[in-house]
N, C-alpha and C positions, 0 to 999 in steps of 0.2 A: 504494500500500499504506500503510495507516494506521500510526500509531505504536503500539507494543506497551506496555502498562502494566507498569512495573517494581514496582508496589505489589502484593504478594501478599495474597490474601484467603483466608478460611476460610469454607466453607459447610457447615452441618450441615442435612441434609435428612431428614425422617421421612416415609416412605412407608407408607401403609396401604392395605388392600384384600386381594386374594389374592396376597400377595407372599412368603410363606414356602413352601418345599417345591416351588418351581417354577423353580429355577435363577436366581433373581433375583441372588443374590450373585455367582455365577460369570459371568453375563452382564455385570454391572456391572464386575467386575474386568477382564473381556475388553475392554470398551469403554475402561476407563481406560488401556490400553496405547497408545491412539491419541492421548493428550493428555499434556502435561507437568504432571502433578499428583501429589500424594502424599495419603495418608490411608488410610481403610479403609471397609469395608462389613460390617455385622453384623445378625443377627437380634436382635430384642428380645423379652423375655418376653411382651409384650402382643400379639404376632403381627405387629408392624410391622417395618420394616427401616430401619436408620439408615445414612446415608452421611455421612462427614466427609471433606471434600476441601479441599486447599489448592493454590493456584496463582494465575496471573494471572487477572484477571476474564474475559478472552477465553477462556482455556483451560477455566475452570470452567463458563462459559456453554455452550460447545460440548459438554463432557462431560455435563453435567446435561440438556441438551436431547436428546442422543442416548439417554441412559438413559430419559427420559420417552417419547421416540418409540418406542424398541424394546420397552419394557415397558408401554406405555399400556393394553393390555388387562387388565393385572394391578393397576394403580394406581387406587384410588378417590380418594385424597386425598394431597397432598404439602405439607409445611410446610417452608419454608426460612428458616434464620437465617443472617445474614451478619455477619461480624466480621473484624478483622485476623488475619492468619495468625500462628500461634505457631511455625511451622517446627519441629515436633517429630517429623515423619515422614520416613523415608528413601525410602519407596516407597508404592505403593498395594496393599493386600492385603485378604484376608478375615480378620476376627477371629471367634473362636468363643467 
């Protein structure tokens, strides 16, 4: 078993395609429950969906891979920005 990184990261991912009105946010929140992450998912006015998640790199990779796999038929493009975690979230939820 490999060492788990103690350095927390933040990932901001913008998903475009047919991602609003199809349960994207609810599926993402459901997936998040399987990982030790915090943050949020929300619809943006331009029709895209934003996910901001914080956790260990391993947990973030697993979470975002599962989101991409489960929702691949809806996603046309995803852009991911990585930076240090700000630790401002208590859990992972949907923002409106």
